[in-house]
N, C-alpha and C positions, 0 to 999 in steps of 0.2 A: 510511571508506566501504568496503563490500565491493566488491572488484574481481574480475572474472572474465574468462575468455576466453583466446584464443591470439594476440591482436594485441600489438604492442609497447606496453608500459605497461598493457595490459589494457583491458577495456571495462566501462562501468557496466552493471549488469544492467538490461535493458529489462523493466519490469514489465507486459508485455502478452502473457504466455504463454497466457492464456485456458485454462489447465488442460492445455496440451500439454507434453510432455516437452521440457526444455531440452536443447541440445546441449553445454552447458557441461561440461567435464571437470575443470578446475582452478579452485578457489575460494580467494581470499585472505581468510582469516578462518576461525575454527574455534570451535565451540560449547564446546570443552573448555579454551579459553584464558581465564585470569583474571589480573587485575592488582590487587594489594592494596598501595597505596602504591608503593614501589620494587620490591616482590617480584612476580615473575611465576611462575605455576604452571600445570600441566596437570592436568585432571581426567579424562583418558581412563582407561577401565577402572575408573571410580569410585574412582580413587586421587588423591592429591594429591602431585604431583612438582614440585619447584622446577625452573625452566627458564631458559634464556637465549634470548630470542626475537630473530630477525633478520628484516629485511624482504627478501623475495625476489620478484623480478618474475615473475608467472605465465607470461609469454612464454618464460621459460627452459625451461619444460616443454611447449612447443608441440607436440612430437612424442610426448609422453607419452600412451599410449592403453591400456595393459594393466597389470594388477596385477603381472605378472612383472617389469616395469621398475622397480618400487618398490625392489628390492634395490640396483639401480645408483645410485639417488639417495638412499638412506638415509644419514643422518649417522652418523659414527663415534662421536659423543658422545651418550649417552642424554639429556643435558640440553638438547640443541640443538633449537630449534623454528623452522621456517620460516614458521609461521602460514599454512600452505597445506593444503588438502584435495584429494584426488583422488576424483572421483565415477566409480566403475566402472559404466558404463552396461550392460555385459553381465551382471555379477554382481549389480548392484543395491544395492551397499553403498558406504560412504564410508571412505576411508583417510587416515591421517596420512602425508604424504609424507616428513617428516623422520625418522620412526621406522619407516615401512614396515609399519604395522599397522592393523587395522580400528579405527574410532572406535566406542567402546562407552559408552553412558550408561544407568545403572540396569540393568545387566546385559543390555542389548539392543543388538544391532548397529544403528547408525543407517543407515537406507536412503536411497538417492539421492533417492527420491520425496519423503521428508520434508524433505530439504535444499532441494529445488526449491520446495516449498510455503513453507518458512521464508524462503528468499531473497526470494520474492515479497512476503511480509509485511514482512520487515525493511527491504528496500530502498525500499519504498513509504513506510513510516512513519519511517524513520531515515536517509534518503538523504543527510543533511548531517552525519552523525556519523562519527567515525573508526573504524578497524578494531576497536579494543579494545571499544568500546561495542557495535558490531554483533555481535561474537562473543558478548557477554553476552546480547544479544537473541536470537541463535540458540539459545543454551542454554535461555533461558526459554521460547522457543517450543516446543522439543522436549519440555521438561519439562511444559508445559501442554497442548499439543495433539497431540504426537507419541506414538508407541508407548511412548516412555520414560516417559510420564506414568502408565502403568498401575501401580497399586500405590503410586504416589508421592503422588498428590493424591486427596483425597476428592472426590465430585461437588460438594459444597458449595464446597470450595476452588477447584475448577476454574471453577465458575460465577462465583465472586467475581473470579478473575483475568480471565475473559472480559469481565465487566462493566467491569473496569479498562481492558482493552485497548480496548473500544468507546468508553469515555469519553475515553481519551487520543487515539485516532485521530480521533474526531469533533470533539473540541475543537480540535485542530490544524487540521482541515479548516475549521471555522467561522472561525478566525483568518485563514486564507488567503483565504477567500471575502470576508470583510469588510475585508480589508486591515489587520488589526491586527498591528503589528510588534513589540510588546514581548514579552519572553520569558515573563512570567508570565501564565497563563490562569486563575488562581484569584482574582484580585482584582476589586473593583467596577468598575475602569476597563475591564477586558475585557468584562464583562457589559453595561456601559453602551454600549460601542462597538458590540457585536453588536446590541443592541436598537435603536440609532439606525440601523444598517444595515438591519435588518428594516423599520423605518419607511420608509426610503428605497425599499426594494423594493416595499412596498405602494403608495407614491406612483406609482412607475413602472408598477406593475400596473394602477392605476386609469387611467393615461394610455392603456395598451394597450387596456383594456376600452372606453374612450370612442372610440378610433379604430376598434375592431371594430364598435361600434354604428353609427358613421357610415357605414362601408363597407357594412353590411347595409342601412341605410336607403336608400343610393344604389344598391343592387343592384350593387355593384362586383364585380370579378373574384373568383370563388369561392375560388380558390387563394390569392390575396392576402389575403382575409379570414381564411382558415384559418391562414395564416402569422402574421398579426398576433395571432390568438388563441392560437397556440402559444407566442409570446413571453410573452403574459400568463400562460399556464399555467406556463411555465418559471420566471418570477419568483415565482409562487405556491408552487411546490414548493420553491424555494430558501428562501423564508421559513418554510415548514413545517419543513424540515430544521433550520434554525437555531433555531427555537422548541424543537424536540425536543432539540437539543444543550444548550440552556440548562437544560432540565428534568433532564438527567443528573446534576446536582448534588444533586437530591432523593434521599432514601433509596429504594432499590429492593430488592425481594426477588428470589429466583432467577427466578421466572416473569416478573417485570417486565423483568429484564435481557435475557432471551432474546427476549421480545416486542419490546423496543426494538430489539434487534439486527436482527430480521427486518423490522421496520417501516423501519429505515434502509436496509436492502438494497433493499426495495421502492421507496422514494422515489428512491434513487440510480439504480436501473434505469429508472424512469420518466423521470428527467432525461435519461438517455442516449438513450432512445427518442424523446423530444420533440426533442432536438437533431438526431437523424437525420432526423426529419420536416421540421424547419426547413431543413436543408441541401438535402433533396430538392426542397422547394417553392421555395426560393430559386433553385435551378438551373433549375427549370421556368419561373419567372417571367422570369428573365434571358434564357433562350432565346427566349421568346415576346415579349420586349421590351414588357411591359405595365406596367412600373414607371417612374414619373417619375424624373428625375435627383435631385430633392430627396429622394424617398423612398429611393432607392438609397443616397444618402449617409448618411441617417439610420439605415437598417438596417445599413450597413457598420460603423458604430460599435458597434452592439449585437452584431453578428456576432463581432467580435473578443473581446468579453467572454464571449459564449456559448461560443466555442471554449475559452477558459481554464476556464470552469466545467465544460464537458464533460470536459476532460482531468482535472480534479481529481476529479470524480465517478467517472470510469472507473477511476482508481487506487483510490479508496475502495471501490468495489463489489467489486473483486478481493480486497481485504483482508477486508472484512466477510463476503463469501461464503465465503472460506476458513475463517474462524472459525466461521461458521454450519454449514458442512459437518462440522466436527469436534465440534459440540455437538448434532447431531441436530435 
């Protein structure tokens, strides 16, 4: 996992930057690091150099703040790699700490803004993987969506990779939402599991719709009626999202992949908006004490699930929006 920060043992990246610049200066992980079997190499400056990588705690560089200090921490051995990057916030570029030089991919200096975007993408989708894999993901991100991709990928190749990213991220999301724990997402068991979960969502949605109708017939509290209907809409959107994920296995052309990407961003944003409205209306009802104890207990169970769903969609929309922004 990519570890960042200035605290002892580092901090996991919080993927809630909302497009704002991170204050991170030291990153554990590097897009130029590769491992082939027992061999480790560095691809900086578009070269292939065998290296010896060691694990260095980012907190060792907690006072590290300028590029001038790179000389002091540079290794005496050209083959030594700390697997650490310094993000120069003032100059706007990334540096290899062990070698004291800029990180260059496809003859382009890698910018701190690109790493910020890549970190948000990588840590959201690969937060359970180790540093080696995350470094590989960083490189792929920069080569696909960063400035280093210019002249490296054709538009068609980039769209194909974008479609692959969307499929991978969304499939993992569907597995998390439906509680599917197996590692493979391409077999019939996975699809059957998701379809059964969609069926369950539709059954719950019907129950919410029935309760909404009863409240309207009895002319119950308007806010309470709206709250129940929001839960119905939330389950409906979740089901729509999962149906769309299952359709990603069908052949798609370039237009389809971009359209699907934007559709999924839209659904994810609506889920988050609905969750916000549910939270506001629940708070209003509790303050006015218009809910029975039984209804409070029932909604409390659904509220916990809603919070988990909201968190997952919040992470997803950041990733998909980041990809969408780079594809126009």
